[in-house]
Each structure stands twice: as C-alpha cells, then as structure tokens.
C-alpha positions in Angstrom: 86.9 -31.8 -8.5 85.0 -34.2 -10.6 82.1 -34.2 -8.1 82.0 -30.4 -8.3 81.8 -30.5 -12.1 79.1 -33.1 -12.1 77.1 -31.1 -9.6 77.4 -28.0 -11.8 76.3 -29.9 -14.9 73.3 -31.3 -13.0 72.3 -27.8 -11.9 72.8 -26.5 -15.4 70.7 -29.3 -16.9 68.0 -28.7 -14.3 67.9 -25.0 -15.1 67.7 -25.7 -18.8 64.9 -28.2 -18.3 63.0 -25.7 -16.2 63.5 -23.0 -18.8 62.3 -25.2 -21.6 59.2 -26.4 -19.5 58.3 -22.8 -18.8 58.6 -21.9 -22.5 56.5 -24.9 -23.5 53.9 -24.1 -20.8 53.0 -20.8 -22.4 53.9 -21.3 -26.0 51.7 -24.3 -26.8 48.4 -23.0 -25.4 49.0 -19.6 -26.8 49.7 -20.9 -30.3 46.7 -23.2 -30.2 44.4 -20.5 -29.0 45.6 -18.1 -31.7 44.8 -20.6 -34.4 41.2 -21.0 -33.3 40.4 -17.7 -31.5 38.4 -16.4 -34.5 36.0 -19.4 -34.6 32.7 -18.5 -32.9 31.9 -20.4 -29.7 35.0 -22.5 -29.9 37.6 -19.8 -29.3 36.3 -18.5 -26.0 35.7 -22.1 -24.7 39.3 -22.9 -25.5 40.4 -20.3 -23.1 39.5 -22.6 -20.2 41.4 -25.5 -21.7 44.4 -23.2 -22.3 44.3 -22.2 -18.6 44.3 -25.9 -17.6 47.2 -26.6 -19.9 49.2 -23.7 -18.3 48.4 -25.1 -14.8 49.6 -28.5 -15.8 52.8 -27.0 -17.2 53.4 -25.1 -14.0 53.0 -28.3 -12.1 55.6 -29.9 -14.4 58.0 -27.1 -13.6 57.5 -27.7 -9.9 58.2 -31.4 -10.3 61.4 -30.6 -12.1 62.4 -28.2 -9.3 61.8 -30.8 -6.6 64.1 -33.4 -8.1 
C-alpha cells in the first residue's frame, strides 16, 4: 500500500513539474517580448530569441517526462 501511495505521489509531482515547466516556457518569453516589443529594431529581433527560449523550455519538459 505504501509503495502504491509513493508511486501516486511521484506521478503527481512529475505532472506538477511538467505543468509548471510548460507555463514557464511560454510565460517568460512572452512577458519579455511584451516589455520590449515597441522598441524599434530590438523588438522584432527578440522574436528569434523568444523562439529559442521556447524550444529550450520544451526540451526541459521532455527531460522531465523521461525521468
């Protein structure tokens, strides 16, 4: 019974970590982009950096899932 409870808690913790990583993946670049989007030349260039940050966040989610 204890093993079953530990397994459930591990699965719950993993799901919570994945959820938080997904939220952070999109929230951080979006907020950063919104704060500088109006600046000429810098705003559009930041789009590529935001895309790279999202890709890194998705890789982080995949790493959490694989554990």
